[in-house]
Biopython code that builds the backbone (N, CA, C, O; Angstrom):
import numpy as np
from Bio.PDB.StructureBuilder import StructureBuilder

atoms = [
    (1, "MET", "N", (118.141, -7.194, -4.462)),
    (1, "MET", "CA", (119.005, -7.649, -5.537)),
    (1, "MET", "C", (120.345, -6.920, -5.430)),
    (1, "MET", "O", (120.393, -5.709, -5.212)),
    (2, "LEU", "N", (121.412, -7.667, -5.585)),
    (2, "LEU", "CA", (122.768, -7.124, -5.572)),
    (2, "LEU", "C", (122.942, -6.127, -6.717)),
    (2, "LEU", "O", (122.586, -6.415, -7.859)),
    (3, "LYS", "N", (123.489, -4.958, -6.403)),
    (3, "LYS", "CA", (123.781, -3.974, -7.447)),
    (3, "LYS", "C", (125.190, -4.231, -7.982)),
    (3, "LYS", "O", (126.144, -4.355, -7.214)),
    (4, "VAL", "N", (125.305, -4.308, -9.303)),
    (4, "VAL", "CA", (126.602, -4.450, -9.968)),
    (4, "VAL", "C", (126.859, -3.129, -10.680)),
    (4, "VAL", "O", (126.159, -2.788, -11.632)),
    (5, "THR", "N", (127.865, -2.384, -10.219)),
    (5, "THR", "CA", (128.116, -1.052, -10.757)),
    (5, "THR", "C", (128.616, -1.110, -12.193)),
    (5, "THR", "O", (129.045, -2.153, -12.687)),
    (6, "GLU", "N", (128.546, 0.042, -12.844)),
    (6, "GLU", "CA", (129.050, 0.158, -14.209)),
    (6, "GLU", "C", (130.545, -0.143, -14.277)),
    (6, "GLU", "O", (131.019, -0.772, -15.224)),
    (7, "ALA", "N", (131.291, 0.317, -13.252)),
    (7, "ALA", "CA", (132.737, 0.052, -13.219)),
    (7, "ALA", "C", (133.001, -1.447, -13.136)),
    (7, "ALA", "O", (133.903, -1.949, -13.805)),
    (8, "ALA", "N", (132.233, -2.165, -12.330)),
    (8, "ALA", "CA", (132.389, -3.616, -12.218)),
    (8, "ALA", "C", (132.021, -4.293, -13.537)),
    (8, "ALA", "O", (132.713, -5.211, -13.977)),
    (9, "GLN", "N", (130.946, -3.849, -14.161)),
    (9, "GLN", "CA", (130.533, -4.425, -15.440)),
    (9, "GLN", "C", (131.614, -4.234, -16.501)),
    (9, "GLN", "O", (131.897, -5.150, -17.273)),
    (10, "THR", "N", (132.215, -3.051, -16.539)),
    (10, "THR", "CA", (133.278, -2.767, -17.503)),
    (10, "THR", "C", (134.482, -3.669, -17.257)),
    (10, "THR", "O", (135.054, -4.214, -18.201)),
    (11, "ALA", "N", (134.871, -3.830, -15.981)),
    (11, "ALA", "CA", (136.011, -4.689, -15.650)),
    (11, "ALA", "C", (135.714, -6.148, -15.983)),
    (11, "ALA", "O", (136.584, -6.857, -16.490)),
    (12, "LEU", "N", (134.495, -6.601, -15.703)),
    (12, "LEU", "CA", (134.109, -7.975, -16.031)),
    (12, "LEU", "C", (134.138, -8.206, -17.537)),
    (12, "LEU", "O", (134.595, -9.252, -17.998)),
    (13, "LYS", "N", (133.657, -7.242, -18.297)),
    (13, "LYS", "CA", (133.656, -7.350, -19.765)),
    (13, "LYS", "C", (135.088, -7.447, -20.278)),
    (13, "LYS", "O", (135.378, -8.217, -21.194)),
    (14, "ARG", "N", (135.987, -6.653, -19.674)),
    (14, "ARG", "CA", (137.403, -6.696, -20.060)),
    (14, "ARG", "C", (137.976, -8.098, -19.798)),
    (14, "ARG", "O", (138.677, -8.650, -20.646)),
    (15, "ILE", "N", (137.679, -8.662, -18.640)),
    (15, "ILE", "CA", (138.152, -10.013, -18.305)),
    (15, "ILE", "C", (137.559, -11.024, -19.281)),
    (15, "ILE", "O", (138.260, -11.888, -19.807)),
    (16, "PHE", "N", (136.255, -10.898, -19.513)),
    (16, "PHE", "CA", (135.573, -11.819, -20.419)),
    (16, "PHE", "C", (136.182, -11.764, -21.819)),
    (16, "PHE", "O", (136.334, -12.798, -22.470)),
    (17, "ASP", "N", (136.532, -10.562, -22.283)),
    (17, "ASP", "CA", (137.126, -10.396, -23.613)),
    (17, "ASP", "C", (138.532, -10.992, -23.691)),
    (17, "ASP", "O", (138.925, -11.519, -24.732)),
    (18, "ILE", "N", (139.289, -10.913, -22.599)),
    (18, "ILE", "CA", (140.668, -11.413, -22.570)),
    (18, "ILE", "C", (140.705, -12.935, -22.455)),
    (18, "ILE", "O", (141.475, -13.599, -23.148)),
    (19, "ARG", "N", (139.867, -13.481, -21.574)),
    (19, "ARG", "CA", (139.830, -14.930, -21.365)),
    (19, "ARG", "C", (139.042, -15.601, -22.481)),
    (19, "ARG", "O", (137.992, -15.100, -22.886)),
    (20, "GLU", "N", (139.512, -16.675, -22.959)),
    (20, "GLU", "CA", (138.767, -17.449, -23.956)),
    (20, "GLU", "C", (138.057, -18.567, -23.216)),
    (20, "GLU", "O", (138.613, -19.647, -23.017)),
    (21, "LEU", "N", (136.814, -18.297, -22.806)),
    (21, "LEU", "CA", (136.057, -19.282, -22.055)),
    (21, "LEU", "C", (135.416, -20.290, -23.007)),
    (21, "LEU", "O", (134.965, -19.931, -24.095)),
    (22, "PRO", "N", (135.381, -21.538, -22.591)),
    (22, "PRO", "CA", (134.710, -22.546, -23.419)),
    (22, "PRO", "C", (133.224, -22.195, -23.558)),
    (22, "PRO", "O", (132.675, -21.496, -22.707)),
    (23, "PRO", "N", (132.582, -22.664, -24.605)),
    (23, "PRO", "CA", (131.154, -22.412, -24.777)),
    (23, "PRO", "C", (130.370, -22.871, -23.538)),
    (23, "PRO", "O", (130.633, -23.938, -22.983)),
    (24, "GLY", "N", (129.414, -22.052, -23.121)),
    (24, "GLY", "CA", (128.590, -22.397, -21.962)),
    (24, "GLY", "C", (129.237, -22.106, -20.627)),
    (24, "GLY", "O", (128.682, -22.459, -19.586)),
    (25, "ARG", "N", (130.398, -21.472, -20.627)),
    (25, "ARG", "CA", (131.095, -21.104, -19.379)),
    (25, "ARG", "C", (131.082, -19.594, -19.233)),
    (25, "ARG", "O", (131.212, -18.852, -20.206)),
    (26, "TYR", "N", (130.919, -19.157, -17.978)),
    (26, "TYR", "CA", (130.792, -17.729, -17.680)),
    (26, "TYR", "C", (131.529, -17.415, -16.388)),
    (26, "TYR", "O", (131.939, -18.318, -15.659)),
    (27, "LEU", "N", (131.692, -16.137, -16.112)),
    (27, "LEU", "CA", (132.242, -15.686, -14.842)),
    (27, "LEU", "C", (131.105, -15.684, -13.822)),
    (27, "LEU", "O", (129.983, -15.288, -14.138)),
    (28, "ARG", "N", (131.398, -16.124, -12.603)),
    (28, "ARG", "CA", (130.388, -16.199, -11.553)),
    (28, "ARG", "C", (130.931, -15.574, -10.268)),
    (28, "ARG", "O", (132.074, -15.819, -9.882)),
    (29, "LEU", "N", (130.100, -14.767, -9.613)),
    (29, "LEU", "CA", (130.428, -14.272, -8.286)),
    (29, "LEU", "C", (130.226, -15.423, -7.316)),
    (29, "LEU", "O", (129.154, -16.027, -7.279)),
    (30, "ALA", "N", (131.246, -15.727, -6.534)),
    (30, "ALA", "CA", (131.178, -16.895, -5.653)),
    (30, "ALA", "C", (131.644, -16.554, -4.243)),
    (30, "ALA", "O", (132.518, -15.712, -4.039)),
    (31, "ILE", "N", (131.037, -17.231, -3.285)),
    (31, "ILE", "CA", (131.446, -17.173, -1.892)),
    (31, "ILE", "C", (131.672, -18.621, -1.441)),
    (31, "ILE", "O", (131.278, -19.550, -2.145)),
    (32, "PRO", "N", (132.303, -18.823, -0.275)),
    (32, "PRO", "CA", (132.467, -20.202, 0.186)),
    (32, "PRO", "C", (131.101, -20.879, 0.317)),
    (32, "PRO", "O", (130.141, -20.216, 0.709)),
    (33, "PRO", "N", (130.979, -22.145, 0.012)),
    (33, "PRO", "CA", (132.052, -23.100, -0.274)),
    (33, "PRO", "C", (132.475, -23.138, -1.749)),
    (33, "PRO", "O", (133.453, -23.811, -2.078)),
    (34, "ARG", "N", (131.776, -22.446, -2.634)),
    (34, "ARG", "CA", (132.156, -22.468, -4.058)),
    (34, "ARG", "C", (133.482, -21.735, -4.263)),
    (34, "ARG", "O", (134.259, -22.106, -5.143)),
    (35, "TRP", "N", (133.744, -20.718, -3.475)),
    (35, "TRP", "CA", (134.998, -19.962, -3.540)),
    (35, "TRP", "C", (135.973, -20.576, -2.548)),
    (35, "TRP", "O", (135.676, -20.649, -1.356)),
    (36, "HIS", "N", (137.153, -21.025, -3.030)),
    (36, "HIS", "CA", (138.112, -21.744, -2.191)),
    (36, "HIS", "C", (139.386, -20.961, -1.911)),
    (36, "HIS", "O", (140.286, -21.476, -1.249)),
    (37, "GLU", "N", (139.482, -19.751, -2.390)),
    (37, "GLU", "CA", (140.722, -18.984, -2.255)),
    (37, "GLU", "C", (140.619, -18.017, -1.064)),
    (37, "GLU", "O", (139.647, -18.044, -0.310)),
    (38, "ALA", "N", (141.634, -17.172, -0.916)),
    (38, "ALA", "CA", (141.652, -16.183, 0.161)),
    (38, "ALA", "C", (140.548, -15.150, -0.058)),
    (38, "ALA", "O", (140.158, -14.880, -1.194)),
    (39, "GLY", "N", (140.064, -14.594, 1.003)),
    (39, "GLY", "CA", (139.037, -13.565, 0.923)),
    (39, "GLY", "C", (137.638, -14.149, 1.052)),
    (39, "GLY", "O", (137.440, -15.364, 1.049)),
    (40, "ASP", "N", (136.689, -13.250, 1.165)),
    (40, "ASP", "CA", (135.297, -13.639, 1.387)),
    (40, "ASP", "C", (134.544, -13.963, 0.108)),
    (40, "ASP", "O", (133.485, -14.588, 0.157)),
    (41, "PHE", "N", (135.079, -13.545, -1.047)),
    (41, "PHE", "CA", (134.404, -13.772, -2.320)),
    (41, "PHE", "C", (135.421, -13.766, -3.444)),
    (41, "PHE", "O", (136.574, -13.378, -3.258)),
    (42, "GLY", "N", (134.980, -14.199, -4.605)),
    (42, "GLY", "CA", (135.842, -14.175, -5.769)),
    (42, "GLY", "C", (135.041, -14.457, -7.026)),
    (42, "GLY", "O", (133.823, -14.629, -6.980)),
    (43, "ILE", "N", (135.733, -14.500, -8.133)),
    (43, "ILE", "CA", (135.133, -14.779, -9.431)),
    (43, "ILE", "C", (135.646, -16.142, -9.888)),
    (43, "ILE", "O", (136.853, -16.382, -9.910)),
    (44, "VAL", "N", (134.732, -17.026, -10.249)),
    (44, "VAL", "CA", (135.097, -18.347, -10.754)),
    (44, "VAL", "C", (134.493, -18.522, -12.143)),
    (44, "VAL", "O", (133.600, -17.774, -12.542)),
    (45, "ILE", "N", (134.981, -19.501, -12.862)),
    (45, "ILE", "CA", (134.412, -19.844, -14.161)),
    (45, "ILE", "C", (133.468, -21.015, -13.936)),
    (45, "ILE", "O", (133.842, -22.022, -13.336)),
    (46, "ASP", "N", (132.240, -20.872, -14.424)),
    (46, "ASP", "CA", (131.211, -21.868, -14.137)),
    (46, "ASP", "C", (130.180, -21.870, -15.250)),
    (46, "ASP", "O", (130.188, -20.996, -16.117)),
    (47, "GLN", "N", (129.307, -22.840, -15.225)),
    (47, "GLN", "CA", (128.202, -22.873, -16.177)),
    (47, "GLN", "C", (126.966, -22.243, -15.545)),
    (47, "GLN", "O", (126.856, -22.172, -14.321)),
    (48, "GLN", "N", (126.055, -21.796, -16.365)),
    (48, "GLN", "CA", (124.837, -21.177, -15.870)),
    (48, "GLN", "C", (123.902, -22.257, -15.333)),
    (48, "GLN", "O", (123.748, -23.323, -15.929)),
    (49, "GLU", "N", (123.283, -21.954, -14.195)),
    (49, "GLU", "CA", (122.342, -22.870, -13.570)),
    (49, "GLU", "C", (120.960, -22.231, -13.544)),
    (49, "GLU", "O", (120.822, -21.011, -13.629)),
    (50, "GLN", "N", (119.962, -23.058, -13.428)),
    (50, "GLN", "CA", (118.593, -22.549, -13.359)),
    (50, "GLN", "C", (118.463, -21.605, -12.168)),
    (50, "GLN", "O", (118.924, -21.913, -11.069)),
    (51, "GLY", "N", (117.844, -20.472, -12.388)),
    (51, "GLY", "CA", (117.635, -19.490, -11.329)),
    (51, "GLY", "C", (118.726, -18.445, -11.224)),
    (51, "GLY", "O", (118.563, -17.463, -10.500)),
    (52, "ASP", "N", (119.846, -18.630, -11.934)),
    (52, "ASP", "CA", (120.919, -17.630, -11.896)),
    (52, "ASP", "C", (120.432, -16.321, -12.510)),
    (52, "ASP", "O", (119.635, -16.309, -13.448)),
    (53, "ARG", "N", (120.931, -15.228, -11.957)),
    (53, "ARG", "CA", (120.736, -13.930, -12.593)),
    (53, "ARG", "C", (121.981, -13.669, -13.419)),
    (53, "ARG", "O", (123.101, -13.821, -12.930)),
    (54, "ALA", "N", (121.790, -13.280, -14.656)),
    (54, "ALA", "CA", (122.914, -12.968, -15.538)),
    (54, "ALA", "C", (122.999, -11.460, -15.714)),
    (54, "ALA", "O", (122.003, -10.800, -16.011)),
    (55, "VAL", "N", (124.194, -10.925, -15.527)),
    (55, "VAL", "CA", (124.458, -9.511, -15.785)),
    (55, "VAL", "C", (125.104, -9.452, -17.163)),
    (55, "VAL", "O", (126.116, -10.107, -17.413)),
    (56, "ALA", "N", (124.514, -8.666, -18.052)),
    (56, "ALA", "CA", (125.017, -8.585, -19.427)),
    (56, "ALA", "C", (125.514, -7.181, -19.748)),
    (56, "ALA", "O", (124.976, -6.185, -19.266)),
    (57, "VAL", "N", (126.550, -7.130, -20.572)),
    (57, "VAL", "CA", (127.092, -5.883, -21.105)),
    (57, "VAL", "C", (127.108, -6.039, -22.620)),
    (57, "VAL", "O", (127.693, -6.985, -23.147)),
    (58, "ASP", "N", (126.475, -5.120, -23.306)),
    (58, "ASP", "CA", (126.388, -5.187, -24.766)),
    (58, "ASP", "C", (125.852, -6.539, -25.234)),
    (58, "ASP", "O", (126.304, -7.080, -26.243)),
    (59, "GLY", "N", (124.880, -7.079, -24.489)),
    (59, "GLY", "CA", (124.255, -8.336, -24.860)),
    (59, "GLY", "C", (125.067, -9.583, -24.541)),
    (59, "GLY", "O", (124.672, -10.691, -24.907)),
    (60, "ILE", "N", (126.208, -9.412, -23.857)),
    (60, "ILE", "CA", (127.072, -10.538, -23.509)),
    (60, "ILE", "C", (127.014, -10.756, -22.006)),
    (60, "ILE", "O", (127.232, -9.824, -21.233)),
    (61, "LYS", "N", (126.720, -11.997, -21.584)),
    (61, "LYS", "CA", (126.686, -12.321, -20.157)),
    (61, "LYS", "C", (128.098, -12.233, -19.602)),
    (61, "LYS", "O", (128.985, -12.979, -20.016)),
    (62, "VAL", "N", (128.301, -11.317, -18.662)),
    (62, "VAL", "CA", (129.632, -11.154, -18.083)),
    (62, "VAL", "C", (129.702, -11.639, -16.642)),
    (62, "VAL", "O", (130.796, -11.778, -16.093)),
    (63, "LEU", "N", (128.545, -11.902, -16.014)),
    (63, "LEU", "CA", (128.555, -12.352, -14.620)),
    (63, "LEU", "C", (127.276, -13.111, -14.309)),
    (63, "LEU", "O", (126.178, -12.695, -14.679)),
    (64, "LEU", "N", (127.444, -14.237, -13.619)),
    (64, "LEU", "CA", (126.313, -14.986, -13.091)),
    (64, "LEU", "C", (126.273, -14.810, -11.589)),
    (64, "LEU", "O", (127.308, -14.768, -10.924)),
    (65, "ILE", "N", (125.055, -14.705, -11.058)),
    (65, "ILE", "CA", (124.867, -14.591, -9.612)),
    (65, "ILE", "C", (123.791, -15.590, -9.213)),
    (65, "ILE", "O", (122.670, -15.551, -9.718)),
    (66, "ASP", "N", (124.148, -16.479, -8.302)),
    (66, "ASP", "CA", (123.221, -17.471, -7.787)),
    (66, "ASP", "C", (122.021, -16.775, -7.137)),
    (66, "ASP", "O", (122.180, -15.764, -6.452)),
    (67, "ARG", "N", (120.828, -17.317, -7.354)),
    (67, "ARG", "CA", (119.594, -16.711, -6.833)),
    (67, "ARG", "C", (119.656, -16.500, -5.313)),
    (67, "ARG", "O", (119.274, -15.442, -4.813)),
    (68, "GLU", "N", (120.133, -17.503, -4.595)),
    (68, "GLU", "CA", (120.200, -17.395, -3.132)),
    (68, "GLU", "C", (121.216, -16.325, -2.716)),
    (68, "GLU", "O", (120.949, -15.539, -1.807)),
    (69, "LEU", "N", (122.361, -16.293, -3.366)),
    (69, "LEU", "CA", (123.367, -15.269, -3.071)),
    (69, "LEU", "C", (122.820, -13.883, -3.394)),
    (69, "LEU", "O", (123.012, -12.941, -2.625)),
    (70, "ASP", "N", (122.144, -13.762, -4.518)),
    (70, "ASP", "CA", (121.546, -12.485, -4.917)),
    (70, "ASP", "C", (120.561, -12.005, -3.840)),
    (70, "ASP", "O", (120.509, -10.821, -3.510)),
    (71, "ARG", "N", (119.804, -12.930, -3.317)),
    (71, "ARG", "CA", (118.829, -12.584, -2.272)),
    (71, "ARG", "C", (119.540, -12.202, -0.966)),
    (71, "ARG", "O", (119.145, -11.243, -0.303)),
    (72, "LYS", "N", (120.577, -12.945, -0.601)),
    (72, "LYS", "CA", (121.321, -12.655, 0.637)),
    (72, "LYS", "C", (122.018, -11.295, 0.567)),
    (72, "LYS", "O", (122.166, -10.612, 1.581)),
    (73, "LEU", "N", (122.441, -10.910, -0.637)),
    (73, "LEU", "CA", (123.183, -9.661, -0.801)),
    (73, "LEU", "C", (122.281, -8.507, -1.238)),
    (73, "LEU", "O", (122.752, -7.523, -1.809)),
    (74, "ASP", "N", (121.006, -8.633, -0.970)),
    (74, "ASP", "CA", (120.056, -7.562, -1.278)),
    (74, "ASP", "C", (120.576, -6.249, -0.702)),
    (74, "ASP", "O", (120.984, -6.197, 0.458)),
    (75, "LYS", "N", (120.563, -5.212, -1.492)),
    (75, "LYS", "CA", (121.019, -3.865, -1.125)),
    (75, "LYS", "C", (122.538, -3.747, -1.013)),
    (75, "LYS", "O", (123.036, -2.703, -0.591)),
    (76, "SER", "N", (123.286, -4.785, -1.378)),
    (76, "SER", "CA", (124.745, -4.715, -1.375)),
    (76, "SER", "C", (125.224, -4.261, -2.748)),
    (76, "SER", "O", (124.460, -4.237, -3.712)),
    (77, "VAL", "N", (126.519, -3.897, -2.818)),
    (77, "VAL", "CA", (127.075, -3.345, -4.057)),
    (77, "VAL", "C", (128.364, -4.091, -4.423)),
    (77, "VAL", "O", (129.289, -4.192, -3.617)),
    (78, "PHE", "N", (128.402, -4.608, -5.655)),
    (78, "PHE", "CA", (129.591, -5.226, -6.222)),
    (78, "PHE", "C", (130.209, -4.193, -7.143)),
    (78, "PHE", "O", (129.562, -3.734, -8.084)),
    (79, "ASP", "N", (131.468, -3.818, -6.880)),
    (79, "ASP", "CA", (132.080, -2.692, -7.578)),
    (79, "ASP", "C", (133.510, -3.045, -7.978)),
    (79, "ASP", "O", (134.047, -4.072, -7.560)),
    (80, "PHE", "N", (134.109, -2.199, -8.776)),
    (80, "PHE", "CA", (135.516, -2.297, -9.150)),
    (80, "PHE", "C", (136.110, -0.929, -8.913)),
    (80, "PHE", "O", (135.676, 0.048, -9.523)),
    (81, "LYS", "N", (137.112, -0.839, -8.022)),
    (81, "LYS", "CA", (137.676, 0.468, -7.683)),
    (81, "LYS", "C", (139.070, 0.321, -7.119)),
    (81, "LYS", "O", (139.550, -0.783, -6.858)),
    (82, "ASP", "N", (139.712, 1.472, -6.937)),
    (82, "ASP", "CA", (141.018, 1.498, -6.284)),
    (82, "ASP", "C", (140.827, 1.234, -4.802)),
    (82, "ASP", "O", (139.963, 1.830, -4.159)),
    (83, "THR", "N", (141.643, 0.334, -4.266)),
    (83, "THR", "CA", (141.627, 0.025, -2.842)),
    (83, "THR", "C", (143.048, 0.214, -2.326)),
    (83, "THR", "O", (143.967, 0.396, -3.123)),
    (84, "PRO", "N", (143.248, 0.177, -1.019)),
    (84, "PRO", "CA", (144.624, 0.282, -0.505)),
    (84, "PRO", "C", (145.553, -0.804, -1.059)),
    (84, "PRO", "O", (146.767, -0.611, -1.122)),
    (85, "GLN", "N", (144.984, -1.940, -1.458)),
    (85, "GLN", "CA", (145.787, -3.026, -2.019)),
    (85, "GLN", "C", (145.958, -2.897, -3.530)),
    (85, "GLN", "O", (146.672, -3.695, -4.137)),
    (86, "GLY", "N", (145.321, -1.915, -4.139)),
    (86, "GLY", "CA", (145.382, -1.736, -5.587)),
    (86, "GLY", "C", (143.995, -1.843, -6.191)),
    (86, "GLY", "O", (142.997, -1.906, -5.474)),
    (87, "GLU", "N", (143.940, -1.862, -7.514)),
    (87, "GLU", "CA", (142.661, -1.974, -8.209)),
    (87, "GLU", "C", (142.062, -3.354, -7.999)),
    (87, "GLU", "O", (142.774, -4.358, -7.994)),
    (88, "GLY", "N", (140.755, -3.393, -7.828)),
    (88, "GLY", "CA", (140.128, -4.700, -7.688)),
    (88, "GLY", "C", (138.643, -4.617, -7.427)),
    (88, "GLY", "O", (138.073, -3.537, -7.268)),
    (89, "PHE", "N", (138.036, -5.779, -7.386)),
    (89, "PHE", "CA", (136.614, -5.883, -7.093)),
    (89, "PHE", "C", (136.383, -5.716, -5.603)),
    (89, "PHE", "O", (137.183, -6.167, -4.783)),
    (90, "THR", "N", (135.285, -5.067, -5.262)),
    (90, "THR", "CA", (134.885, -4.909, -3.879)),
    (90, "THR", "C", (133.437, -5.353, -3.741)),
    (90, "THR", "O", (132.660, -5.279, -4.693)),
    (91, "LEU", "N", (133.085, -5.814, -2.553)),
    (91, "LEU", "CA", (131.714, -6.204, -2.263)),
    (91, "LEU", "C", (131.334, -5.519, -0.959)),
    (91, "LEU", "O", (131.758, -5.924, 0.124)),
    (92, "ASP", "N", (130.529, -4.478, -1.087)),
    (92, "ASP", "CA", (130.083, -3.729, 0.090)),
    (92, "ASP", "C", (128.746, -4.323, 0.516)),
    (92, "ASP", "O", (127.742, -4.194, -0.184)),
    (93, "VAL", "N", (128.751, -4.975, 1.675)),
    (93, "VAL", "CA", (127.571, -5.673, 2.161)),
    (93, "VAL", "C", (126.869, -4.817, 3.194)),
    (93, "VAL", "O", (127.486, -4.319, 4.136)),
    (94, "TYR", "N", (125.558, -4.652, 3.002)),
    (94, "TYR", "CA", (124.749, -3.847, 3.928)),
    (94, "TYR", "C", (123.664, -4.693, 4.527)),
    (94, "TYR", "O", (122.873, -4.203, 5.334)),
]
sb = StructureBuilder()
sb.init_structure("model")
sb.init_model(0)
sb.init_chain("A")
sb.init_seg("    ")
for serial, (resi, resn, name, xyz) in enumerate(atoms, 1):
    if name == "N":
        sb.init_residue(resn, " ", resi, " ")
    sb.init_atom(name, np.array(xyz, "f"), 0.0, 1.0, " ", f" {name:<3s}", serial, name[0])
structure = sb.get_structure()
């Protein structure tokens, strides 16, 4: 199972609090083909699907992870930290 660090959870909660998402919409960790932008992964707004794992902070779902992606990223870490490009989400795949 993909580990979502406390720093990532805090950053996701901040985004969730700032964005006014429609009911039934959540932030989702996505890779291609669901992710269409630059980079190997990103966060998209999506609805929850059967089998998704939901990461919650203070009882609020802040991130959805597809079951297959969660399985593929077993032992990997989704984090939020300073990088050479600035603050941002990182995905360390092992």
